[in-house]
N, C-alpha and C positions, 0 to 999 in steps of 0.2 A: 504493500499499499504506500509506503514512504517513497519507494522508488518511482511510482506513478506520479506522485506530487512532484518530485524533482525534475521529471520530463516535461510536465506541463508548465512548470514555473520558469523554464528556460526563455530567454528572450531571444529574438532573432535579429541579427545585424543586417538589415535589409540592404544597406549602402554596401557592404562587403559582398553579400549575395549578389546584387545587381552588378557590381564591377566584375565579378567571376562569370555571370551569364552573358555579359556583353563584350568580353575580352576578343580580340581579334588575333591574338598570338595562337598559333597551330599547336604549340607545345602544351598549351593548356586546354585543348578540346575537351579531354575527359572532364576536367573541372568545370568547363562551360556547359557541357551537357547535364552533368549533375545539378548545377546551380538552376538551370532552366527547368528541369524537372522537378526541383524543390519549389521553385515559384508556380508551376502548374499545380502541385499538390497544394500549396497554400491557397491558391486561387479557388480551389474546389473544395476545401475545407471549410465547413460552415463557420467555425470559430475565428478563423483568421482571414476570411474573404475579404471582408471591408478594408482591413488594414493593408493586406497585400495589393489588392487592386488599386487602392487610393494612391499608395506609393508608386506603383507602376505608372499610373496616370499623370502623377506629378513629374515625371520624367520625360513626358511628351515634347517639352520644349528643346530637347536635345538637338545639336547641329550634327552630331554623328549619324552617318547612314548606317553604320554597323549596329549602333544601338537601336536606331528605329526598327530595323529588320528582327532585331532580337525580341524587341518589345511586341512587335506583330506576330511573331512565331509563338510567344508566350501566350498571348490572347487568343489566338486562334486554337492553340492546344487546349486551353481552359474552355473554350466553347461559347455557346449562346448565353450563358449565364452572366457573361460580362457586358451584354449589349446594355442593360440598364445603367451601369457605371459610365460607359462610354457616352450615353445619350445625355447624362447629367453634365459632362464636360463639354459637350458639343457647341455651347455658345461662347465658350471661352476663346479668345482669339490669340493668346500667347503675349509675349513681351515685345514682340516687334511686328512689323507690317507683313512678315513671310507667313504669320498664323500657323506656325509648325503644330500647335496643339490641335488646331481645328482639322488640318489636313492628315494628321496622324489618326485622329479619331475616325474620320471618314473612311480613311484606307482601311483601317483594321475592320470596321463595320462591314465594308464590302467584301472583305476576305473571309469574315466569319459567316456571313449570309444568314440564313434563318427565316422562319416565317412569322416572326413576331412584327406586330404592328408598332411602330415608333410615331408616337405623337409629337408634332412639331413643338419646339420650345418658344415660350412667349417672350 
């Protein structure tokens, strides 16, 4: 019983996990795959879904193409349950005129697909 409490009480270093999941160095491919799978698990786990998805969405302003592709891959693997999180952020235009957050949200939504109806934001 005590062992289970220790496991649930551990905090996750999302920044470190994100750095591992978005690395472009080939020698860290195993670490990258493991970190991406951990994000997918966190995104599908009902306890940590909000925290994990909101953290990942906060990274949509990145200028790195590699990071954008890694984010897309993570969201696509998590699946249609991410649609509501993406739609909430769709009206955020980002920090500059390029509107990376908006374009990233729309790109991922198009990759996920799904039959859900998305109501327009006001």
